[in-house]
C-alpha atoms as one frame of an Amber mdcrd trajectory, in Angstrom:
protein
 -36.986 -23.609   0.253 -33.614 -26.348   0.299 -31.392 -27.083  -2.395 -31.389
 -30.978  -2.716 -27.616 -30.971  -3.388 -25.394 -31.242  -0.614 -22.030 -30.988
  -2.288 -21.023 -30.325  -5.905 -18.238 -32.622  -7.146 -15.599 -31.056  -9.049
 -12.404 -32.168 -10.394 -10.173 -30.809  -7.203 -12.374 -31.664  -4.576 -16.235
 -31.470  -3.519 -17.566 -28.511  -2.438 -20.128 -29.132   0.492 -23.085 -26.898
   0.011 -23.554 -24.297   0.935 -20.155 -23.128   0.621 -18.966 -19.330   0.638
 -16.045 -18.672  -1.822 -13.867 -16.121  -0.701 -12.828 -13.935  -3.947  -8.872
 -14.424  -5.124  -9.904 -11.797  -8.247  -5.879 -11.496  -9.491  -4.792 -15.198
  -8.271  -4.578 -14.321  -4.710  -6.791 -13.514  -1.393  -5.087 -10.726  -0.548
  -2.537 -10.888   2.519  -2.580 -14.695   2.957  -1.695 -18.082   1.346  -3.080
 -21.089   0.648  -1.931 -22.696   4.057  -3.771 -20.244   6.054  -6.689 -20.764
   3.578  -7.014 -24.158   4.329  -6.414 -23.441   8.425  -9.415 -21.325   7.804
 -11.523 -24.114   6.387 -11.959 -22.448   2.805 -13.420 -25.094   0.432 -12.326
 -23.273  -2.754 -11.397 -19.661  -4.097 -13.573 -17.195  -6.817 -10.998 -16.098
  -9.534 -12.032 -13.442 -12.010 -11.355 -13.465 -16.051 -11.153  -9.702 -16.286
  -9.014  -9.081 -13.972  -6.967 -12.426 -14.782  -6.097 -11.494 -18.680  -4.800
  -8.593 -18.026  -2.441  -9.151 -14.967  -0.513 -11.574 -14.971  -1.558 -12.482
 -18.231  -3.725 -15.769 -20.008   0.159 -16.829 -21.274   1.951 -16.168 -18.151
  -0.896 -18.582 -16.230  -0.376 -21.042 -18.887   2.893 -20.693 -18.610   3.058
 -21.095 -14.703   1.189 -24.106 -15.049  -2.545 -23.017 -14.536  -4.253 -20.912
 -11.797  -4.172 -23.977  -9.196  -0.477 -24.583 -10.170   0.190 -20.474  -9.948
  -1.651 -20.389  -6.435  -0.509 -23.245  -5.052  -4.027 -24.155  -4.450  -5.033
 -27.788  -5.015  -8.754 -27.281  -4.131 -11.496 -25.971  -6.414 -11.620 -22.810
  -8.267 -14.691 -20.979 -10.001 -13.975 -18.442 -12.448 -16.241 -15.502 -12.969
 -16.228 -14.096 -16.551 -15.539 -10.817 -16.285 -19.426  -9.328 -17.541 -20.087
  -7.489 -13.937 -16.542  -6.318 -13.675 -16.662  -4.826 -17.454 -20.144  -3.143
 -17.078 -19.300  -1.768 -13.578 -16.376  -0.255 -14.981 -18.500   0.952 -17.908
 -21.389   2.302 -15.895 -18.639   4.719 -13.975 -17.065   5.712 -17.133 -19.021
   5.159 -20.449 -15.906   6.378 -22.566 -13.939   3.380 -21.405 -15.517   0.676
 -23.270 -18.951  -0.299 -24.963 -21.113  -3.492 -24.849 -22.284  -4.793 -28.605
 -24.017  -8.443 -29.473 -20.744  -9.871 -30.489 -19.327  -8.903 -26.807 -17.179
  -6.305 -24.972 -14.296  -4.001 -25.668 -13.262  -2.025 -23.175  -9.826  -0.292
 -22.246  -8.002  -0.990 -18.797  -7.416   2.020 -16.315  -4.136   3.963 -17.242
  -3.759   2.004 -21.238  -4.705   2.959 -24.583  -5.096  -0.706 -25.598  -8.224
  -1.967 -26.192  -9.484  -5.570 -25.287 -12.338  -7.457 -26.513 -14.184  -9.784
 -24.550 -17.214 -12.061 -26.510 -18.776 -14.814 -25.020 -16.187 -17.628 -26.776
 -12.841 -15.665 -25.650 -14.299 -16.194 -21.827 -14.865 -19.434 -22.143 -11.699
 -20.311 -23.688  -9.711 -18.492 -21.028 -11.117 -20.012 -18.352 -10.975 -23.187
 -19.445  -7.452 -22.894 -20.052  -6.865 -21.022 -16.760  -7.849 -24.984 -15.603
 -11.385 -23.906 -13.665 -13.077 -26.049 -11.750 -16.664 -23.587 -13.003 -16.587
 -21.960 -16.033 -19.642 -18.605 -15.860 -21.048 -18.192 -19.310 -20.056 -14.237
 -20.488 -23.717 -11.602 -19.348 -25.227  -8.820 -20.048 -25.063  -7.434 -16.666
 -27.997  -3.856 -15.449 -28.803  -2.428 -12.165 -32.389  -3.039 -10.659 -33.034
   0.045 -11.160 -31.819   0.234 -15.267 -35.855   0.883 -17.650 -37.173  -1.783
 -19.129 -35.563  -1.527 -22.140 -31.915  -2.144 -21.305 -33.473  -5.137 -18.988
 -35.278  -6.431 -21.873 -32.189  -5.951 -24.198 -29.767  -7.214 -21.381 -31.710
 -10.622 -21.104 -31.832 -11.247 -24.979 -27.858 -10.714 -25.044 -27.359 -12.678
 -21.861 -29.696 -15.631 -23.210 -27.899 -15.275 -26.885 -24.518 -15.329 -25.479
 -25.001 -18.170 -23.114 -26.038 -20.190 -26.206 -22.517 -19.507 -27.723 -20.617
 -20.022 -24.486 -22.637 -23.430 -24.087 -21.695 -24.609 -27.999 -17.390 -23.146
 -27.331 -17.424 -25.258 -24.003 -18.738 -28.515 -25.980 -16.440 -27.990 -28.757
 -13.246 -27.291 -25.792 -14.330 -31.139 -24.303 -14.297 -32.209 -27.524 -11.011
 -31.495 -28.659  -9.260 -32.172 -25.382 -11.167 -35.150 -24.668 -10.914 -34.788
 -21.224 -12.511 -37.848 -18.932 -16.082 -36.984 -17.306 -14.316 -37.399 -13.973
 -12.050 -34.411 -14.740 -14.970 -31.782 -16.687 -15.759 -27.892 -15.759 -19.047
 -27.273 -14.971 -20.397 -24.502 -17.071 -22.865 -22.272 -15.460 -25.088 -19.636
 -16.593 -26.294 -16.208 -15.214 -29.774 -15.287 -15.012 -31.184 -11.418 -15.587
 -33.377  -9.852 -15.653 -33.276  -6.871 -12.820 -36.676  -6.618 -11.310 -38.869
  -7.846 -13.396 -40.250 -11.137 -13.206 -41.519 -11.388 -16.223 -37.733 -10.989
 -17.805 -36.262 -13.756 -15.459 -38.367 -16.211 -16.049 -37.923 -15.712 -19.651
 -33.895 -15.651 -18.805 -34.152 -18.439 -16.574 -36.522 -20.854 -18.965 -34.866
 -19.819 -22.115 -31.141 -21.172 -20.168 -32.694 -23.952 -18.519 -33.333 -25.323
 -22.446 -30.078 -24.669 -23.814 -28.947 -26.476 -20.948 -25.788 -26.094 -18.026
 -24.841 -27.587 -15.044 -25.675 -24.683 -12.721 -27.026 -21.229 -12.750 -25.902
 -17.639 -11.124 -28.094 -15.028  -9.710 -27.154 -11.810 -12.344 -27.117  -8.224
 -11.616 -26.461  -6.231  -8.049 -28.340  -8.192  -5.697 -29.391  -5.152  -3.433
 -31.736  -2.142  -3.890 -30.383   1.434  -3.882 -30.813   1.428  -0.087 -28.187
  -1.806   0.827 -30.873  -3.615   1.327 -30.960  -7.933  -0.031 -33.520  -8.009
  -3.375 -34.672 -10.845  -1.170 -38.286 -11.557  -3.233 -36.668 -11.865  -6.419
 -33.725 -13.593  -5.009 -36.722 -16.597  -3.794 -37.982 -15.827  -7.223 -35.181
 -17.116  -9.545 -34.390 -19.766  -7.132 -38.567 -20.795  -7.742 -37.447 -20.797
 -11.071 -34.410 -22.912 -10.996 -34.867 -26.251 -10.570 -33.494 -27.392  -7.052
 -31.227 -30.257  -8.332 -29.551 -27.284 -10.396 -26.596 -25.611  -8.245 -27.741
 -21.739  -7.864 -24.969 -18.901  -6.941 -26.029 -15.502  -5.566 -22.651 -13.672
  -7.297 -21.475 -10.923  -5.278 -23.071 -11.803  -1.997 -21.159 -11.597   0.773
 -22.862 -10.037   3.967 -23.305 -12.333   6.491 -26.916 -11.988   6.976 -27.252
 -11.854   3.741 -25.944 -15.146   3.029 -28.296 -16.416   6.110 -31.040 -15.473
   3.631 -29.954 -16.202   0.488 -29.107 -19.997   2.037 -32.746 -19.800   3.469
 -34.071 -19.479   0.230 -32.027 -22.278  -1.364 -29.035 -20.998  -3.065 -26.013
 -23.168  -2.391 -23.081 -20.631  -3.595 -21.345 -17.204  -2.270 -18.466 -15.051
  -3.080 -17.443 -11.485  -2.051 -14.372  -9.603  -1.521 -16.709  -7.987   1.578
 -15.227  -9.475   4.341 -11.655  -9.904   3.688 -12.108  -6.495   2.382 -13.608
  -5.292   5.571 -10.813  -7.661   7.837  -7.569  -5.113   5.730  -9.394  -2.044
   7.016 -10.326  -2.732  10.441 -13.463  -4.542  10.065 -13.969  -7.680  11.777
 -16.487  -9.882  12.328 -17.769 -11.687  15.946 -20.472 -13.830  17.119 -22.419
 -12.866  20.398 -22.763 -16.161  21.385 -21.902 -19.686  20.364 -22.693 -20.029
  16.774 -23.709 -23.531  17.635 -26.814 -22.670  19.048 -27.374 -20.302  16.486
 -31.065 -20.162  15.253 -30.199 -19.454  11.618 -31.721 -16.038  11.215 -28.785
 -13.140  11.175 -30.360 -11.140  12.979 -28.027  -7.679  14.806 -27.813 -10.052
  18.004 -26.346 -12.934  16.268 -22.426 -11.338  15.465 -21.180  -7.945  15.739
 -18.237  -5.805  14.353 -15.183  -4.834  16.294 -13.328  -1.813  14.709  -9.738
  -2.195  15.356  -8.475   1.105  15.821 -10.901   2.503  18.623  -8.524   3.580
  21.582 -10.940   1.337  23.965  -8.984  -1.604  22.715  -5.126  -0.632  23.021
  -4.920  -2.789  26.786  -7.413  -5.911  25.709  -6.319  -8.865  26.520  -8.628
 -11.003  25.467  -8.959 -12.817  22.033 -10.886 -10.980  19.485 -14.201 -13.612
  20.092 -14.542 -16.385  22.618 -16.369 -18.034  20.612 -13.798 -18.769  17.506
 -11.518 -21.886  16.875  -9.413 -20.138  14.276  -5.877 -19.597  14.346  -6.262
 -15.871  15.246  -7.974 -15.626  18.426  -6.174 -18.635  19.121  -2.677 -16.760
  19.847  -3.132 -13.318  19.622  -5.403 -10.649  21.623  -7.593  -7.518  21.110
  -4.764  -5.340  22.097  -1.824  -6.853  20.303  -4.210  -6.768  16.925  -5.246
  -2.942  17.426  -1.248  -2.285  18.121  -0.322  -4.404  14.450  -3.302  -1.959
  12.618  -1.992   1.251  14.435   1.761   0.802  13.204   0.458  -0.284  10.428
   2.170  -3.960  10.119   1.199  -6.053   7.542   0.666  -9.043  10.048  -2.258
  -7.365  10.949  -3.467  -7.789   7.587  -3.107 -11.439   7.603  -4.068 -11.963
  11.109  -7.346 -10.382  10.499  -7.786 -11.735   6.996  -7.740 -15.075   8.556
 -10.542 -14.197  11.607 -12.952 -13.021   9.165 -12.510 -16.090   6.590 -12.712
 -18.256   9.788 -15.984 -16.714  10.894 -17.237 -17.404   7.597 -16.358 -20.618
   6.725 -18.193 -21.319  10.498 -21.374 -19.683   9.288 -21.238 -22.044   6.476
 -20.656 -25.156   8.821 -23.699 -24.262  10.919 -25.908 -23.621   7.765 -24.952
 -26.877   6.686 -25.091 -28.600   9.456 -29.066 -27.483   9.812 -29.472 -28.076
   6.061 -28.825 -31.577   6.821 -30.643 -31.943  10.454
């Protein structure tokens, strides 16, 4: 199923769909600057209110003119609510926080401070940062969590979605913002692997009314396989005129599968984290002739630390038109990696991001064919 939307018009520009947004979690895509991102073909970034409210802090962001001015980024920014990050924190260390009907209470690592994040506060912060897309605070679960926990999550996510919408409308009314400058508001569909709960969550959020939706919860099973059946089910629940965000999906094969199902927005730290740790993505053949399924033969990983690359004079990929492959050899990147030079992280991140934007360009060309 293909989405009807080919573009998403936002205050800081238009996203051509489907689109992959690198995670600039704390206001930066590590190792690269805004010019590097533009040269890679990146259309937009995803940032996170949970991290930003701690560092550099909301008053600092506002003093620096908002996220766009602070980061030197003139294109769209989506801000995540922080729900997934707090869920992960509390799941790993239950003593670090609690989830209540009011919101999320947590203690940042290494501090005695207690921070509270409510649906209203999450929306206020995201709007004050100047986000183009605001995501509602949701109560996240793991797909393997028991049914009572999934049901509680859905009820809370719906209630928080309603509160987020009310706060969003209040803020719009107070600001008297022109329609063209209005950010979009996305709600998150929870329910784990329970179809009845996913349906209830989607239907009630649709009744409240949002500009788009996200797939909530971890999108992989215990073996690391994509939950394609439940992802497809959620796409079927949400009318195709609404953009649907596969939150946290970043593996190339998983993106291709989700795009086939009708998802139009993706974000992840995976490609940039892999780059910094020496795992680089390459096409095995001309991506323009790629059939659409990211099977094993479509792309490969290059582990830059392998000794076999020491004297490799060729670029990383003959099918990459990015600035890294245009100017540098595989052997030189191996050398930079081995000596721990920061230039390696920059060039490797540029390369993996250009791979991802090539992937999205190909997905869009087939969708529009």
